[in-house]
C-alpha positions in Angstrom: 0.0 0.1 -0.1 1.2 3.4 -1.0 2.1 5.9 1.9 -0.7 8.4 2.8 0.3 12.0 2.0 -0.1 14.5 4.8 0.8 17.7 2.9 2.6 19.0 0.1 4.3 22.6 -0.3 6.8 24.8 -2.2 10.0 26.4 -0.9 12.7 28.6 -2.7 16.1 27.4 -1.3 19.6 28.5 -2.2 21.2 25.5 -4.0 23.8 23.8 -2.0 23.2 26.2 0.9 20.1 24.7 2.6 20.4 25.1 6.6 17.9 24.7 9.2 17.5 28.5 9.6 14.6 30.1 8.1 12.7 29.5 5.7 13.6 25.8 5.7 13.7 25.1 9.4 10.4 26.5 10.4 8.4 25.2 7.3 9.7 21.7 7.8 9.7 21.7 11.7 6.0 22.6 11.9 5.3 19.5 9.8 7.4 17.1 12.0 10.0 16.6 9.3 13.7 15.7 9.9 15.3 19.1 8.9 18.8 17.9 9.0 18.0 14.9 6.7 16.4 17.5 4.2 19.3 19.7 4.3 21.7 17.0 3.6 19.8 15.4 0.7 19.0 18.9 -0.9 22.5 20.1 -0.7 23.9 16.8 -2.1 21.3 17.1 -5.1 21.6 20.6 -5.7 25.7 21.3 -5.4 25.9 21.6 -9.3 23.5 24.7 -9.4 25.3 26.8 -6.6 24.4 30.5 -7.0 21.0 29.9 -8.0 17.7 29.7 -5.8 15.8 26.6 -6.7 12.0 25.9 -6.3 11.6 22.7 -4.4 8.2 21.0 -4.0 8.2 19.0 -0.8 5.8 16.2 0.0 5.3 14.9 3.7 3.7 11.7 4.4 1.7 10.8 7.5 4.7 8.6 8.9 6.8 12.0 8.8 8.9 10.8 6.1 9.2 13.1 3.0 10.3 13.2 -0.6 11.1 16.2 -2.7 11.7 17.4 -6.2 13.8 20.2 -7.3 13.0 22.4 -10.4 15.2 24.2 -12.4 16.2 27.9 -11.4 13.5 30.7 -12.2 14.1 31.9 -15.8 14.6 35.5 -14.7 17.7 34.3 -12.6 19.0 32.3 -15.7 18.5 35.4 -18.0 20.4 37.5 -15.2 23.2 35.0 -15.0 23.5 35.0 -18.7 23.5 38.7 -19.4 25.5 39.8 -16.4 23.0 42.2 -15.3 21.8 42.6 -11.5 18.1 43.3 -12.0 15.8 44.1 -14.7 15.0 47.4 -16.2 12.6 49.7 -14.1 10.6 50.7 -17.0 11.0 47.9 -19.5 9.1 49.7 -22.1 11.5 52.6 -22.3 14.8 51.2 -20.8 17.0 48.6 -21.7 18.7 46.6 -19.0 21.0 44.4 -21.5 21.1 42.0 -24.3 20.9 38.3 -24.9 21.8 36.4 -28.1 19.6 33.6 -29.5 22.5 31.2 -28.8 22.1 32.0 -25.0 18.4 31.8 -25.2 18.6 28.3 -26.7 20.7 27.3 -23.7 18.2 28.4 -21.3 15.5 26.7 -23.3 17.6 23.4 -22.9 17.9 23.9 -19.1 14.0 24.8 -18.6 12.4 22.5 -21.0 11.7 20.0 -18.3 9.7 22.5 -16.3 7.7 24.0 -19.1 4.1 22.7 -19.8 5.1 22.6 -23.5 7.2 20.2 -25.5 7.5 22.6 -28.5 10.8 24.3 -28.5 9.4 27.4 -30.5 6.9 28.0 -27.6 9.5 27.7 -25.2 11.4 30.3 -26.8 8.5 32.6 -27.0 8.1 32.0 -23.2 11.7 33.1 -22.3 11.7 36.0 -24.9 8.6 37.2 -23.1 10.2 37.0 -19.8 13.4 38.8 -21.4 11.0 41.5 -22.6 9.5 42.0 -19.2 12.9 42.5 -17.7 13.9 45.0 -20.4 16.3 42.6 -22.0 16.7 42.7 -25.9 16.9 39.6 -27.8 19.5 40.0 -30.7 20.7 37.7 -33.2 
């Protein structure tokens, strides 16, 4: 028989740097989960993405065991890391925060494809280009 799910929730945790301090500790502690076990497992799985904050979906079962799924970093963080900007433009309609090439856009598509709700690369490119536009980043050839 399968385990019975008690709850499921999302967190944003710095890759490779999960500690029992907030937000991880309180979120897991109030659900009775072994915080240090989560931190060890998460840090091991995410050590290749250090520098990004990763969305994590944690499922807690009635016997206080847990499973978790890590997603890819948010698209905005990937765009900022590729372009070298610290933040998007204050007014993206008038200001330009930076530029990104289509080749770099393809790299982001390769990373994010597993998290998108489409399997079509052209649609994924439109999603990421829209995020670039909302940040004031121009897509160039």
